C-alpha positions in Angstrom: -15.6 -28.3 -3.8 -12.0 -28.9 -4.7 -9.2 -26.9 -3.1 -7.9 -25.8 -6.6 -10.9 -23.5 -7.2 -10.3 -21.1 -4.3 -6.6 -21.4 -4.7 -6.7 -20.3 -8.3 -9.1 -17.5 -7.5 -6.8 -16.3 -4.7 -3.8 -16.4 -7.0 -5.7 -14.3 -9.6 -6.7 -11.8 -6.9 -3.2 -11.6 -5.6 -1.7 -11.1 -9.1 -4.3 -8.4 -9.8 -3.4 -6.6 -6.5 0.4 -7.0 -7.2 -0.1 -5.5 -10.7 -2.1 -2.6 -9.1 0.7 -1.9 -6.6 3.4 -1.9 -9.2 1.6 -0.1 -12.0 -0.6 2.5 -10.3 0.6 5.9 -9.4 -2.3 7.1 -7.3 -1.9 6.4 -3.6 -5.5 5.4 -3.0 -5.4 2.9 -5.9 -2.3 1.4 -4.4 -4.0 1.0 -1.0 -6.9 -0.7 -2.8 -4.5 -3.1 -4.5 -3.0 -3.9 -1.1 -6.4 -4.7 0.1 -7.0 -7.1 -2.8 -3.8 -8.9 -1.9 -4.9 -9.2 1.7 -8.2 -10.6 0.6 -6.5 -13.2 -1.6 -4.5 -14.3 1.5 -7.7 -14.5 3.5 -9.3 -16.6 0.9 -6.4 -19.0 1.0 -6.5 -19.1 4.8 -10.2 -20.1 4.8 -9.9 -22.5 1.9 -7.0 -24.4 3.5 -8.7 -24.3 6.9 -11.8 -26.0 5.5 -9.6 -28.5 3.5 -7.5 -29.4 6.6 -10.6 -29.7 8.9 -12.0 -32.4 6.7 -8.9 -34.5 7.0 -8.2 -33.9 10.8 -10.3 -35.2 13.7 -9.9 -31.9 15.6 -11.4 -28.8 14.1 -9.7 -25.8 15.5 -10.5 -23.5 12.6 -7.3 -21.6 13.2 -7.3 -20.3 9.6 -10.7 -18.6 10.1 -9.5 -17.1 13.3 -6.4 -15.8 11.6 -8.6 -14.4 8.8 -10.6 -12.4 11.3 -7.4 -11.0 12.8 -6.1 -10.1 9.3 -9.4 -8.4 8.5 -9.1 -6.3 11.7 -5.5 -5.3 10.9 -6.5 -4.5 7.3 -9.3 -2.2 8.5 -6.9 -0.3 10.7 -4.3 -0.2 7.9 -6.7 1.3 5.4 -8.0 3.8 8.0 -4.5 5.1 8.8 -3.4 4.9 5.2 -6.3 7.0 4.0 -5.7 9.5 6.7 -2.1 9.9 5.6 -3.1 10.2 1.9 -5.6 12.9 2.7 -3.2 14.8 4.8 -0.5 14.7 2.1 -3.1 15.6 -0.6 -4.2 18.6 1.5 -0.6 19.7 2.0 0.8 19.1 -1.5 -2.3 19.1 -3.7 -1.7 15.7 -5.3 -1.7 12.0 -4.4 0.5 10.9 -7.3 3.3 8.8 -5.9 5.9 9.9 -8.4 5.3 13.6 -7.9 5.3 13.1 -4.1 8.7 11.4 -4.3 10.1 14.0 -6.6 9.0 17.0 -4.5 10.3 15.4 -1.4 13.7 14.9 -3.0 13.8 18.5 -4.3 13.8 17.5 -8.0 12.1 19.6 -10.6 8.4 18.8 -11.2 6.4 19.1 -14.3 5.1 22.6 -13.4 8.6 23.8 -12.3 7.6 24.2 -8.6 10.9 22.9 -7.3 14.4 23.5 -8.4 17.3 21.1 -8.7 19.5 23.2 -6.3 18.5 23.5 -2.7 17.4 26.9 -1.5 20.2 28.7 0.4 20.1 31.6 2.8 21.3 34.8 1.2 22.8 35.9 4.5 24.9 32.8 4.6 26.3 33.6 1.1 27.4 37.1 2.2 29.0 35.7 5.4 31.0 33.2 3.3 32.0 35.9 0.8 33.3 38.3 3.6 35.3 35.5 5.3 
């Protein structure tokens, strides 16, 4: 098999994952898109490892070893990422990235939960007025 077939497939997977990261607003879908991008990199690592092992006398298979390392890191990343998303969803009630950023910055949301001005302590206003 030629090197071009897995390279083109990996490029398509990576572009699909990149589109998912840039276009999606749900945090879980963004994590899935990152996994697609990592799988595209793994496919490239294995394809180039096989291609280089045919031309070289020594076959170290370093691309396949690096792929196993990447898979282990990706599994840990998705576990921690899903735990964070679930904790944020329980606390805020949404996993929409835009709404999470807006509520963290104190901007007004669609339902009007937050206000544009930060909440002040009424006692602090009285102390400033008397001074």
